[in-house]
C-alpha positions as CSV (number, residue, x, y, z in Angstrom):
1,M,154.4,133.4,-46.4
2,E,153.1,131.9,-43.3
3,H,153.9,133.2,-39.6
4,N,154.1,131.7,-36.4
5,L,151.9,133.8,-34.3
6,D,152.8,131.4,-31.2
7,H,156.3,133.4,-31.2
8,F,154.9,137.0,-30.8
9,H,154.2,138.6,-26.8
10,T,153.2,141.9,-25.8
11,E,153.5,142.9,-22.3
12,T,150.1,144.0,-20.5
13,I,149.5,145.5,-17.0
14,S,147.4,143.4,-15.1
15,E,144.2,145.7,-14.6
16,P,142.4,143.3,-12.1
17,Q,145.7,143.0,-10.2
18,E,145.9,147.0,-10.0
19,T,142.0,147.6,-9.3
20,E,142.3,144.6,-6.1
21,E,145.0,146.9,-4.6
22,K,143.4,149.9,-5.1
23,R,140.2,148.1,-3.1
24,S,142.4,146.6,-0.7
25,G,144.1,150.3,0.2
26,F,140.2,151.9,0.4
27,M,139.5,148.7,2.4
28,R,142.3,149.7,4.9
29,F,141.2,153.3,5.4
30,V,137.9,152.6,5.9
31,I,138.7,149.8,8.7
32,D,141.3,152.8,10.4
33,V,138.5,155.0,10.4
34,V,135.6,152.8,12.1
35,E,138.3,151.4,14.6
36,T,139.4,155.1,15.5
37,L,135.3,155.7,15.7
38,I,135.2,153.0,17.9
39,L,138.0,153.7,20.4
40,S,137.0,157.4,20.7
41,I,133.2,156.3,21.6
42,V,134.7,153.8,23.9
43,L,137.1,156.4,25.7
44,F,134.0,158.9,25.6
45,A,131.7,156.7,27.6
46,A,134.7,156.0,29.8
47,I,135.5,159.0,30.5
48,N,131.7,159.7,31.0
49,A,131.3,156.9,33.6
50,V,134.1,158.5,35.7
51,S,133.5,162.3,35.4
52,A,130.8,164.9,34.5
53,R,131.3,168.4,33.0
54,I,128.9,171.1,34.3
55,R,128.4,174.9,34.3
56,V,128.0,177.0,37.1
57,D,124.9,179.1,36.5
58,G,124.5,181.7,39.1
59,A,126.0,184.0,42.0
60,S,125.4,181.1,44.5
61,M,129.0,179.6,45.1
62,E,130.8,182.9,44.7
63,P,133.6,183.7,45.7
64,T,134.6,180.0,45.2
65,L,133.2,179.7,41.9
66,Q,131.8,182.2,39.2
67,S,128.7,182.1,36.9
68,G,129.9,180.7,33.9
69,E,132.6,178.6,34.9
70,F,133.2,174.7,33.8
71,V,133.8,172.2,36.4
72,I,134.7,168.6,36.3
73,V,133.0,166.7,38.7
74,N,134.6,163.1,39.9
75,K,131.7,160.7,39.8
76,L,133.8,158.0,41.7
77,A,134.8,160.2,44.8
78,Y,132.4,158.6,47.0
79,L,132.6,155.1,45.5
80,F,135.7,154.7,47.2
81,G,135.8,157.4,50.0
82,E,133.3,159.3,52.3
83,P,131.9,162.5,52.0
84,T,133.5,165.2,53.9
85,T,132.7,168.6,55.6
86,G,133.8,171.3,53.3
87,D,133.6,169.3,49.7
88,V,132.1,171.2,46.9
89,I,129.5,168.7,45.3
90,V,127.1,168.4,42.4
91,F,124.0,166.8,42.9
92,H,120.6,166.3,41.6
93,F,118.0,169.0,43.3
94,P,115.4,167.2,45.8
95,R,112.7,169.2,44.4
96,D,113.2,168.6,40.7
97,P,116.1,165.7,40.0
98,G,116.3,167.0,36.6
99,Q,118.2,170.1,37.5
100,E,121.7,169.6,39.0
101,Y,122.9,171.8,41.8
102,I,126.2,172.7,43.2
103,K,126.9,173.6,46.9
104,R,129.0,172.9,49.7
105,I,128.7,170.0,52.3
106,I,128.3,171.3,55.8
107,G,126.6,168.9,57.4
108,L,127.4,165.0,57.6
109,P,124.6,162.3,58.3
110,G,123.6,162.5,61.9
111,D,125.3,166.0,62.6
112,R,123.2,168.7,64.1
113,V,123.4,171.9,62.1
114,E,122.5,175.6,63.6
115,I,123.1,178.4,61.7
116,K,122.6,181.5,64.0
117,N,124.3,185.2,64.8
118,G,126.2,185.2,61.6
119,E,127.9,181.8,62.0
120,V,127.2,178.1,61.3
121,Y,127.5,175.5,64.1
122,V,128.2,171.7,63.2
123,N,127.4,169.6,66.7
124,D,127.7,172.9,69.0
125,Q,131.0,173.8,66.9
126,V,131.2,177.0,65.2
127,L,132.9,176.4,61.8
128,D,135.9,178.5,60.3
129,E,134.7,179.4,57.2
130,D,137.3,181.7,55.1
131,Y,135.6,180.9,51.9
132,I,132.3,182.3,52.2
133,A,131.1,185.7,50.6
134,A,129.7,186.9,53.6
135,S,128.2,185.9,56.9
136,P,124.7,184.5,56.9
137,V,122.1,187.0,57.9
138,Y,119.1,183.8,58.3
139,E,118.9,181.0,60.9
140,D,118.2,177.7,61.0
141,I,118.6,174.6,62.5
142,L,118.4,170.8,61.2
143,E,119.5,167.2,62.4
144,V,120.8,165.8,59.2
145,P,119.1,162.3,58.8
146,G,121.1,159.5,58.5
147,D,120.9,159.1,54.5
148,S,121.2,162.6,53.4
149,L,123.7,165.8,53.5
150,F,123.1,169.5,54.7
151,V,124.4,171.8,51.8
152,L,125.0,175.7,51.5
153,G,126.3,177.7,48.9
154,D,129.3,179.9,49.7
155,N,127.1,182.8,49.1
156,R,125.2,182.1,51.9
157,N,122.8,185.3,51.4
158,N,122.1,184.6,47.9
159,S,121.9,180.9,47.6
160,S,119.0,178.3,47.3
161,D,120.3,175.4,49.6
162,S,119.5,173.1,52.4
163,H,118.8,175.9,54.8
164,N,115.3,176.6,52.3
165,W,114.4,173.0,50.9
166,G,116.2,170.9,53.3
167,P,119.1,167.8,53.0
168,V,119.9,166.2,50.3
169,P,119.7,162.7,49.9
170,L,123.1,160.7,49.5
171,D,121.8,158.8,46.5
172,Y,121.0,162.1,44.9
173,V,124.8,163.1,44.7
174,I,126.4,162.9,41.4
175,G,130.3,163.5,42.6
176,K,132.8,165.9,43.9
177,A,133.7,168.8,41.9
178,T,137.2,168.4,41.4
179,F,138.8,171.2,38.5
180,V,137.9,173.9,37.0
181,Y,139.0,173.9,33.2
182,W,137.0,177.1,31.3
183,P,137.9,180.1,31.6
184,P,141.2,179.4,30.9
185,T,142.2,182.0,33.2
186,E,140.8,179.8,36.1
187,W,142.1,176.8,34.9
188,G,143.3,174.8,38.4
189,V,142.2,172.6,40.6
190,L,139.3,173.4,43.0
191,D,140.5,175.0,46.3
192,Q,138.2,172.8,48.8
193,P,139.4,174.0,52.3
194,T,138.0,171.5,54.9
195,A,135.5,173.3,57.2
196,S,136.7,173.2,60.6
197,A,135.5,174.2,64.1
198,A,136.9,177.6,65.0
199,P,139.6,177.3,67.8
């Protein structure tokens, strides 16, 4: 007895199609991961281009900043504006540019800074500085060069600053310290009162 095998059919799952779907899903996952990584790198680079993060090391800026605090630095602050007396800035140490220091601007280009009798004078006007730890016990006088800044630590008698090693070239300035982000108890905008002439 003859059977016509042409009339018999069986249902089968297309293995190649199922494999292709798995491969497509895996490739989609890989593409998503790569896109996320690229976006993260771009964002990281963009954030680093406009800001820096530094750790305060030492007591030179007490009571404004404590050793161990972490600060965000605005690297664009002086691209769109000018340094101001009283700004807290981060800069490359003139004697060793590999080191970064944080101090307060006291004298601008062309200013005459004199420290005497426990007070700081800028262009013969005594500054009203309620942010310092104590009055300076040393004396100094300097004409600030046209391309530099005169900086001091708020802890005047425990700070290596312009009264020790001179002015900071403007092109050594990294940016303006703006925000304390660690520890959480100190979290907030950095208070930067403008150093002003006493009435």
